[in-house]
C-alpha positions as a printed Julia matrix, in Angstrom:
80×3 Matrix{Float64}:
 118.32   10.84  116.02
 119.81    8.48  113.44
 123.58    8.55  112.51
 125.17    8.89  109.24
 128.06    5.71  109.56
 129.36    6.06  105.88
 132.74    3.76  106.51
 130.33    1.34  107.98
 130.14   -1.74  105.69
 127.26   -3.12  107.69
 125.33   -0.04  107.8
 121.66   -1.03  107.48
 122.26   -4.52  107.56
 120.25   -6.23  110.6
 121.86   -8.96  112.53
 118.92  -10.86  111.71
 119.98  -10.81  107.92
 123.51  -11.75  108.68
 122.67  -14.7   110.55
 120.26  -15.92  107.79
 122.38  -15.21  105.02
 125.42  -17.25  106.81
 123.43  -19.81  107.83
 122.43  -20.05  104.17
 125.43  -20.1   102.64
 127.29  -22.22  105.42
 124.76  -24.41  107.11
 124.89  -24.27  111.03
 127.71  -27.09  110.86
 129.82  -24.54  108.64
 129.16  -21.88  110.85
 130.12  -23.86  113.91
 133.35  -24.75  112.15
 134.41  -21.44  111.51
 132.92  -19.77  114.96
 133.38  -21.73  117.93
 130.43  -20.89  119.67
 127.01  -23.08  121.22
 124.5   -20.99  119.38
 125.53  -22.53  116.07
 126.45  -26.46  117.47
 123.57  -27.29  119.99
 120.12  -26.81  118.54
 120.83  -24.05  116.18
 118.43  -22.0   115.28
 118.29  -18.05  114.18
 116.47  -17.21  116.85
 118.64  -18.38  119.7
 121.87  -17.3   117.59
 120.43  -13.8   117.86
 119.7   -13.69  121.5
 123.21  -14.72  122.27
 124.78  -12.37  119.68
 123.12   -9.45  120.99
 124.28  -10.09  124.25
 128.01  -11.09  123.64
 130.08   -8.67  121.92
 132.87  -10.81  120.97
 130.8   -13.42  118.91
 128.99  -10.87  117.18
 132.06   -9.03  116.06
 133.29  -12.32  114.75
 129.92  -12.93  112.84
 130.0    -9.78  111.35
 133.74  -10.24  110.22
 132.9   -13.71  108.63
 129.86  -11.97  106.88
 132.41   -9.17  105.49
 134.95  -11.86  104.79
 132.16  -14.16  102.8
 130.28  -11.6   101.09
 132.39   -8.46  100.35
 132.92   -7.41   96.75
 136.57   -8.08   97.18
 135.58  -11.67   97.67
 135.3   -13.22   94.2
 133.26  -16.12   95.54
 131.11  -13.52   97.55
 127.89  -12.02   96.24
 127.59  -10.22   93.43
């Protein structure tokens, strides 16, 4: 059973997509500067980051918030 989430701006966006797009935009070093977690600092990879973020809710929330702040339509430097 799939739930409708009309007010969730991240609905339908996979965590892997979020991490990949943020890494492409900021690079691992830039991500580590913005969110102080080891998976962005020490031998960073999408796979290791996903593993950590899936079991660490507070870190995932920070990554999702950065994604929204970066790529929101309200952000003039975000995606078009």
